[in-house]
N, C-alpha and C positions, 0 to 999 in steps of 0.2 A: 311342323306338325302335318301328318298325312291328312289329305282331304277325304271326305266320305267316299268319293269316287275311287280313290286309291284303295280304301278299305274294301269296297265292293269287289274290285278287281282281284286283289290278292286273296280274298276269302272265298271266291268262286260264286258270287251272287249274280253275275251278269251273263245273260244269254244273247239278247239283242238290244241295241240302242238306236235311236233315230239319228243322232249326230254326235259321235264321240267327242270331237274337239269342242263343240259348243257346250255339251253337257259337262265336260270336265271343267271348262272355264266358268260355267254357271255355278257349279258346286264349290269351286275354289274361291270365288270372288265375293259372294254375298249369301245371305240367308235365303233359302228357297223353300217354298211351300210345295209339298208333294202329297199325293194321295194314293191309297190302295183300297179297293172295294172288297168287302167280305160278305159272302153268301149266307143269309140267315135261314137256310133250309133245315138246320138242326139247332138244338139249344146249346151246343158246344162246338167249338172249333176242334180240330184234331192236329196231329203232328204234321200233316201235309200243309197246314197254314203257317208253320213256324218260320219258314224262310221269309215270306212277306212280313210277318210280325217282327222278326229280328232286323229286317232292313229298315223298318220305321224306327226301331229303337236306335240303330246306328245313325240314322239321319238326325234324330233328336240329340244324340250325344255330340254331334258335330255342329250344333247350333242351328239346324234347319227345323222347319215346322211341319210335322206330319199331320195329315188328316186321315183318320180311320173312318171309312165310309161304310156303314152297314146298309146293305142293299134291301131295305124294307120295301121299296117300290119295285125295283127290278126283280126281286124275289117273287113277286106276284105273277111275273111272266115266265121266268125260267130261262137260264142261260144255256143255249145249245152247245157252247164251246166244250170240246173234249168229250161230248156225249154222243152215243150212237142211237139213243132213244130219248124221247121227250121226258123231261123231269116231271116229277109229280108236282102238281100245282097245289099249294097250300092256301088255306084261308087267311084273311087279313089278321084275324085274332092269333093264329098260329105264328105268322110272320112277326107280328108285334111282340109276342112273347119271346120268340127266339132272338129278336133284335135286342131286347133288353138284357137277355142273358149274355150275349156277345159283348155288349158294352161293358158289363162288369168284368168279363174275362180279359178283354183287351187292356183294361186299366192296370192289370198286374205287370204289363210289359212296358207301357208307355205312360208318361206323366201327363195327365189331362188337367192339371191344375191351371189356374188363370195364368195366361201368358205362355202356356206349353202347347201340347198337341191339342187337336180339335177332333171331337167325336160327333159325327153327323149321321143322319138316316135319310136316304134319298126319297123315302116315302113323303117327307115333308114338302117336297116340291113336285115330284112326279105325279102324285095322286091329285094334285091341284091343276094339272094341265088340261086345257081345252083342246080336244082332239083336232078340230078343224084348224085352229090357230097353229097347233103343233105341226100339222101336215104342211100348212102354208109357209110357216116361218123356218121350220127345221127340215122337214122331209124333202123339200125341193133341192136341198144341197147334196142329196145322196143319189149316186148312180146305182141302179139295180144291177147292172152288169158287173160293176166293181164289187158290190156286196156279195154276189153269187160266186165271185172268184176267191173270196176269203176262205181260209182253211176250215173255219168253224162251220160255215154254211155248206161248203162243197162236200164235206164228209156226210153231213146230214141229208143232203139231197138224194143220196143213194137209198135211204130208208124212208124219206119223206120229211119235209120241213113244213110245219104249219105256219100260218100267218102271224100267230101270236109270237112265236119264236123269231120270226123274220124281223119283228120290230125291235128286238133286243139291242142290236147294234146302234140303232138310232137313240135309244134311251141311254145307253152307256156313254155315247158320244155327247149327249146333252148333259149328262152329269159333269163331264169334264168342262164343258162350256160354262155351266152354272158355277162350278167351283173356281174357274178362271175369272169370271166376272165378279163374283162376290167375295172371294178369298185370295185372289191373285195367285191361284195355284197353277204353277207352270209345268209340273211334271206328274205323270201318272206312272205307277209301277205295278207289276203284277206278274202272274204266271205267263209262260210263253204262249199258252193257248189263247191268251187275250190280245195278242199282237194286232190282229185285224181290227178289233174294237178300239184299241188305243190309237191306231193310225187314223181311224175314222174320226175320233175326237179331236186329234191334232188338225186334221183337215177342216173340220167344222169351225174350230176356233180361228183358223186362218181366213175362212170365207166370211164369217160373221164379224169378227173383231179386227181382222187384218193384222194379227200378231202371231208370234211363233211359240209353240208349246213343244214339250218333249216327252218321250216315253222310254222306259227301261223295263225289260222283262227278265225273269229269273228262269233258270233251267228246271225241268222236271227232275226231281231228286229221286234216284233209284239207288239201290244198294249195289255193291261191286258184283253181286251175283245176278243183277238185272231185275231184282224184285222191287215192286212198288213199296216205297217207304211208308211205314206206319201201319202195315197190315201184318197181323200175326194169326196163328191158328185160333186164338181166342177172339179175333176180330180187330176192329179199329182201335188205335191208341188215342184216346181223347185227352184234351187238356183240362177237362173238368174232373176234379178229384172224386166226385161221386160216381163217375162213369169208368174211370181208370184210376185206381188208387195210386198215391205217390210211390208205394213200393213196386207195384206193377210197372209204373212209368220208369222208375229207376232200373228195373230189371230189363226193360226193353233196350235201354241205352247201354247197359253193361254187357249185353249180349251182342253188341255191334260186331260185325264181321271185321277181321283184322285189317283188310284193305280199305275200310271206310273210316277208321278212327281219326286220322289226321283231318280228313275232309269234313267230318261231322263236328270236330272240335272247332274248326274254322267257321262253319256255318251257324252252329247252335250254342256257342259260348262266346264270352267276351275276352277270353284269355289272349294274351299277346301272341302274335304270329311267330315271334322269335322262339317261343317255347313250343308252339304247335309244330313247327317245321321239324323239330328234333324227333317227333314221334315216328316219322318215316323210317328212322334208323333203329327203332326199338323192336324187340322180339320177346317172346316168352313172358316171364314174370313182369318185366318192366312195361311191356305192351298192355298186359292186364291191368297194371296200375293206371296207365293212361285211359283205359276204358272206365275204370272206377272214377277217375277225374271227370271224364265226359258225363258219366251218369250223374254224379253229384252236382256238377255245375248246371246241367240241363234241368235237373229236378229242382234245384234251388231257384232258377229263373222262373220256372212255371208254378211251383208250389210253395216257395219260400224256404229259407235256410233251415228252420226247425223240422219241416217235413223231409228235407233232403238228409239231414243228420239222422233222423229216425229210420229212413229207408236204408241209409248206408250201414247203420248199426245192425239192422235186421238182416241185411244181406251178408254182412261179415259174420254174423252168428250162424246163419243158415249154411254158409259155405265154409265155416271154420277158418276164416281169414282175418288176421289182424295186421293190416299194412304197417310197415315201419317207415320212419322218416328216412328218405334217401336223397333229399335235396332236389328231387324232380318236381317241376311245376311249383316253384316257390310262391307264386302269386295266388295259387289256388287256396281256397279256404277249406278244402276237404280235410276232415279229421284224420290224423295219422295213428292215433291210438285211442283206446277207450277202456276205462276201468270197468264199466258195466255195459255189456252188450245185451240187447233185449230182442224179443221176437214179436213185439206188439204190432209192427207194421206188416208182418207176413200174414197172408190169408190163412184163416184157421177154421177148424170144424170141431165142435164139441160132441163128445159121446159119453154116455153114462157108464159107470163101472159095471152095471148089470149087463149092458149091451156088449161090452168088451170082454166080459168074463169068459164066455165060451169061445171067444175069438171070432173074427169076421174074415171071410175069404178076401184075399188081397184085391182081386178084380172088382168085387162088389164095393169095397172101401174106396178104391181109386175112382170109380164112377160116382159114388155118392159125394166124394170130396170135390168133384168138378175137375179132376185131373184128366179125365177121359170123357168124351161125349157119350159113350155107350159102354155097356159091359163087354160087348164084343171087342171094341177098341182096347179096353183095359186088358182083356185076355191076350190079345196079340202083343201089346206093349210089353207085358210081363214075360210072355213066352220068348220074346226076342231080347230079353235082358235089359229092358229100359225102365224097370220099376225098382225102387229102392225104399227100404224102411230103415231109418237111422243110418243112412249111408251104406247099408248092406244090401247087396243085390238080392232081390226076391227070387227064390229058386223055382217056384211053380205058381201059376196064376191063381190056384185055389189055396195057397198057403195061408194058414190062419194068422191074423194079426190081432193081438189082444193085450191084456194088462202086463204080461211079462216084457213087452216091448217098450213100456213107458219108462221115462227116466225119473230122476228124483223130483222133478218139477211136475210130473204127471203129464208129460208131453211125448208124443210119438211123431217123428218127422217122416212124412211121405214125400218122395221125390219122383218126378217124371223126367227121365233123361238127365241132362246136365243143368237144366234151367228152371224148372218149376217145382216149387216147394209148397206143401201144405202142412201146417202144424195141427195135429190131432190132439186136442186137450181132453183129459179124463176128468170128469166132474163127479 
């Protein structure tokens, strides 16, 4: 059986590690406790957090113990890593609310039942620290010169680094020490921008406990076109269904660029690598099927199978696609056919018969439906051939759309480009 280290290597999770041979041996020979910190500056995580979340899930699947650490304490300070400006400092009540939301969200990916993963909030120990004792017992182990050489601080020095942020490395290092002493946590994992903070924690454990700890970082995930993952014209793709619906979440994944499909299947699903490797040789319809598998599996992991099936059905109906069984991805649970396809999961807008009777200019309807941010954008979109009604290209931006466009179910399909649909229902 492959070790979790082998899984991380072949699926593309590893950017930097402190000692490859020792970490490989550690993960192959015994159960290891590891941790990743999650920033509670919002009430939901987003797609950018999926690589760390999936890594914890892989660790647990291979018999290791993950600790998901919600940064309720460090969130009161703000992490300067990867930021050119100081983060907004939230109140304790805001942080506590967000931390509770993240706990519930992480529970969908990792099993926190007794004997499983551990969910902690560093506010439980950081807010209890005595500042003088902390400086005497912990601060004395840190070299200011080495701290200023860290990438996270060096970038911020150009615009100004305040003393509150300067303390962040000490607090994160102390987290690692606390978890090492109380939970025998030997490994910290996280984004590559955290490398300096992780190494500081390892050094602190060595100085205080005289023992060795380890770190592993993940690459910053961008698309093959160099775009930051998880950002769309509508904004951030959240893991909370109230902020990003399962249908919108599914659509994000099914619109993955061709060059990213195999890589994203490896990172964001649990499908066997033997099947994923075959994707690199696919094109056209079969590559589109692989995108549907990616979308279905990613949505199922985040929102559950029922939501994934509903999103798949709605997407198939919207795009007029009924996938057929072709033997590809036999381990996937994606439906291959459906007797009844529905549109319940697709974003919708209701209009009265009276309002639609005289017809509504297309550009006004596209703006009202949320397909365009302004009427001007809607005019330009339609004038450039990017607006559709019932899969028919709209000829003019002021073309009237009304009752004659409704089907037998009283629905009108509005589409922006190839990707975004709205169902207009006549009531």
